[in-house]
C-alpha positions as CSV (number, residue, x, y, z in Angstrom):
1,M,-45.0,-22.1,0.6
2,T,-42.3,-19.6,1.0
3,K,-38.7,-20.0,0.4
4,H,-36.1,-20.7,3.0
5,I,-34.0,-17.9,4.3
6,S,-30.9,-19.1,2.7
7,D,-32.6,-19.2,-0.6
8,Q,-33.4,-15.6,-0.6
9,P,-31.1,-13.3,-2.8
10,R,-28.6,-11.3,-0.7
11,R,-28.0,-7.8,-1.5
12,H,-24.4,-6.8,-1.3
13,T,-24.2,-3.1,-0.5
14,G,-20.5,-2.7,0.4
15,S,-21.3,-1.3,3.8
16,R,-19.1,-3.9,5.5
17,L,-16.2,-2.6,3.3
18,R,-17.0,0.9,3.7
19,E,-17.0,0.4,7.5
20,Y,-13.8,-1.5,7.5
21,T,-11.9,1.3,5.4
22,R,-13.5,3.9,7.7
23,Q,-11.8,2.4,10.6
24,E,-8.6,1.9,8.8
25,R,-8.6,5.8,7.9
26,E,-9.5,6.6,11.3
27,S,-7.0,4.7,13.0
28,G,-4.2,6.8,12.0
29,T,-0.8,6.1,10.2
30,H,0.6,2.7,10.3
31,P,4.0,2.5,12.1
32,A,5.9,1.2,8.9
33,I,4.6,4.2,6.8
34,A,5.7,6.6,9.6
35,F,9.2,5.1,9.5
36,L,9.4,5.3,5.8
37,R,8.4,8.9,5.9
38,A,11.1,9.6,8.6
39,R,13.9,8.6,6.7
40,P,16.3,11.1,5.1
41,K,15.4,12.4,1.8
42,T,19.2,12.8,0.5
43,R,21.1,9.9,-0.7
44,N,24.7,9.7,0.6
45,E,27.6,9.4,-1.8
46,E,27.9,5.7,-1.4
47,N,24.5,4.9,-2.8
48,R,24.9,7.1,-5.6
49,K,28.3,5.5,-6.7
50,I,26.5,2.0,-6.6
51,A,23.7,3.2,-8.6
52,E,26.1,4.7,-11.4
53,Y,28.1,1.5,-11.6
54,A,25.0,-0.4,-11.8
55,R,23.6,1.8,-14.4
56,I,27.0,1.4,-16.4
57,E,26.9,-2.3,-16.0
58,R,23.6,-2.5,-17.5
59,G,24.8,-0.8,-20.7
60,R,23.2,2.7,-20.0
61,L,25.7,5.2,-20.6
62,T,23.4,8.2,-20.3
């Protein structure tokens, strides 16, 4: 008597994951990533002051 189909060992080849990642890669850039990349790369002076005050408050003087 042969085993039932659910008793057979399954082989996990990763094809489902491979297809999912392929579709994600080919679908393009996510809008959130595009927004983050579009932000200005320079920091304004106010942010720099806040960072310096926080650094001094933490006790790091250099």
